C-alpha positions, 0 to 999 in steps of 0.5 A: 193473293199471292198464295192463290197465285202460287197455287194456280201456277203450281196446279197449271204446271202440274197439269202441263207435266201430266199432259206432256207425260201421258203424250209421252207415254203414248209415244212410248206404247206406240213405239213398243207396239210398232217394235213389236210388230215389226219383229213379228213381220221380220220373223214372218219374213225370216220364216219366209226366206229360209222355207224359200231357200230350203226349197231351192236347195232342194230344187239344186239337189234334184237338178244336180242328181239329173245332171248327173244322170243326163251326163251318164246317159250321154256318155253311154249313148256316146260309147253305143255310137262309137262302137255302133261306128266301128262295127259299121266302119268293119262291116264296110271294109269287109264288104268291100274286101269281099266285093273287091275279091268277088271282082278279081274273081269274076275277072278271073273267070271271065278271062279264062272262059276267053282263053277257052273260047278261043282254044275251043274254036281252034280244037273244039274236040279236043276240049269237047272231050275234057270229063268235067264230072271229075275235079281232077280231070277238069283242073288239069285240062284247065292247067293244060290249056291255060299253060299253052295260052300263056295265062299267068301262074296267079290267076291259074291258082286263082281259078284253081281256088275257085273251081275246088271252092265251087266243088266243096260248095255243090258237095255240101248241097248233095244228099248223103251217100251221094257219089262225088262225080254227081258235083258236076253231073250237070256240067257234062256239057263241057268245061266252058259250061262249068266256067260259064256256070261259076261265074254266074254264080 
């Protein structure tokens, strides 16, 4: 009958709608679950990334501190190198000045010896009588001989300073209370011996 057909149709449509609703509900449930999982995954990833950022930030701070320390050490090393270089340059300049002064003294003594040897060859008796135990006597004799040989006045001053300096060095080596004459006691052999000894030393 018509009523039975309508009833059957209604039941069939209701079953179809119920099936469609069940499928839709399952899809919503799956979507919700997937959304929750995605949120949880994203939250975990965010936490990991934030931890990594914190770790890298700490590494940057440590590296910056290390760089500052190294920069300070480099600056200190450069300053020490500069000071050492200045000291070394001064030492080299002082050495060169001392060497030049020494070579000049040796040259002056050598030329004085040459003059004295020539004078000794001319008049050995006169120079042999010079009293080398007395600094004043030694200098007076040297002056007389060198004046006569036209030895430059500037070189005579250098020679006088060398003899006086040598006397001071020898006097420092004497025992307390020793007589001043002992300064040149070992050079009583003659004026040439005195200058030769000074040149060697």
